[in-house]
Steps between C-alpha positions, in 0.01 A plus 500: 500500500474409854268238653313550826391216714215554736502235770163456662463402865539121562622446136849417627559233762514630859831444682533356839843518673511231757880466522752711296817356623759555228246531221657666193415866482473491124247213516311703764505797277334299219227378734447870606514642151126533438410629848325195638304502827767415758442291812782435749541289799558710810846337553601628167338847522800705602737331248240573223463852612877544491491399129260791436206272428155641543300255703128455472437230761699371803401154621623419851436374846475830677429852391775694684702575183526867402347454162471740215199715456242329266641156584256243621585252780353153503525286812618146452546245783821392339705629206396253224438505138126418509387826679614742215368253233165484672500881510576529132240239396234682709601832322480326158869504402554255222878435580771545754883482488645396845857540617576240749784288647351179358329411166246254656137519402385279791304770683379651178355206305149560608508853359618405152147483343441870617822675434822458285800476730872540418752439782844651482803422715840643457587236243186362353161592351231239567147490348202273425392416147195331375489216230591628154731779635756624252785744541794623283839450659864531378718192470654403827216624732477272796172394644437304824163324474323367807374184341172395659375300200592394150549787259627553143708788375687612195834663464623376847763265589512332850827520691638255745438736784127518437504834319388555143693699239353686196656333195472781255359861485123462467180402659485249785159322524364325800208254501390296803180361661499666834361860569845649530868456464749687708799655318810678617768669302827668604509874508 
């Protein structure tokens, strides 16, 4: 018996490629697996094309790129993370995965009430969680937690370098009093 999965439009997070660098192709393949809407910074357009990626939207400073047929171009005064996020919010996307050089939410914090954002770099996956967040992780998983307030957790042990390590296979729970907690884990 086979199972068929039908993915409706906007069910999967969109993908914005801001900076590919040496991002692992296997991890990229996982992000592309369910055919998300793909947005690409103009500076990464040719590299993304060379990987055989079908691009839906190019975001850039000038529209002189020879873009694919049926690809939309959005003008942005500068290549930043907020332009594609604003576009996705306006188009009612619930979530976006962003591949970037840095895992900083500084320019994106204002958008967190409107869209779920996961930032990927070549080495880390960073995301925002709300109070009461719980996730199953295997023993030894390493979290970097951007501590902005007091928080409580289970199944984590702090390390001297500021990281937190999962003690045993199982759920890790996070409770805190702020709106969000920023987590990163190694890929």
